[in-house]
N, C-alpha and C positions, 0 to 999 in steps of 0.2 A: 717432217709435212711433206707432200707429194703436189708438187706444180701440175696444172691444166691449162693450156689456154684453147678457148672454143675458136681462137681467131675473130675475124671481122665476122662479125652478127647482124646481116645485112636486114631492111624491112622491105617486103616486097609492095606491100599494100596500106599506105599510113592510117590510120583510124582503127588498125584490126590489132591490137598486142600480139605479141608471140611469147613464149615462155622461153625461159634459158633451159630448160630441157622437157624430154616428153616422157623421161622415166621415173615414176613418184617413189621410187625407193633410193634415187641419187641425191646423197646428202654430203655436206662439205662443211668446212670451218670457216672456209675466207672466200669472198667474192669480190671481185673488181670489174667494174664497167667502166670505162673510159670512150672519151670523143676521139674519133680518127682527125689529126690535123688537116686542114683545109676545106674539110666538110660545110656546108652552110645552113643546114636545119638543127633545130633544137632535137635533143632526145629525150624520151620520160622515163626512169624507171619507177615500179608500181607492182601491185599485186594484181589476180584476177579481177576482172570489171573494169579496169582503167579506163577512165575516159579522160582524153588529155585536153579536151575543150574547155573540161568543167573542171579539171584536175582530181576528179575523184578517183580515191583510192592510187593516188600517184604519189610516192613518196620524195622523188628527187628527179628535178630538170636538170638536164647537162645542157651548156650553152656552147655552141660551135665556136671554133678558134679558125677563121678563114684563113687569118694571115701565117698560120701555121705558129710552132712555138709549142709550150705547155697547155696541155687540153685539160677539161673540166673532167672529172672522174669521180665515180661513188664509190665507196669501199666499206662492205660490212664484212665481220667477223664475230664469232661467240667468243665470249671472254674465257671459257674454260678449255679452248682449243681443240673440242670434241666436234665431230662431225654432227651437227645440230640444224644448219640450214637447210632446206628443201629447195633445190634449185627451181623446181616444178611451181615453187610458190612464187617465182618472182619474174618478172614479165618486162618488156622494153617496145617502144614504140616510138616512132620518128616520125618527122614532119614532111621528110621528102623521100620519094621511093627511090629503091636502089642506095639509100645510105647506108651507115651500119655504125656500130661500137664495137670496140675490143671487150671481149669476155674471157676473163680468167678466173680459176677459183683453186683452193688448196684443198688436199683432205688430210686428215692424220692418219 
């Protein structure tokens, strides 16, 4: 399995969900989205059309850990180990402009 890190993915305009990829063919076996210690706003993981105000199409809310230490995370993987998760179908949104999350994925 090959590990790829997108590093810190920042939100420039809260309320405007951003996809994890712009490539409709990019498929992966595992996705890890993690809050960055010390940030202040929540992060939302969901699908297209996600609305953090109503939680429509939100699958997970990640809480910040302002004091540092272990941070909230979201991990998703297929059970058969094949590259079946399409990165373009997963979006993030954050409460604070300029803040972000760490995004990594694995491909078979």
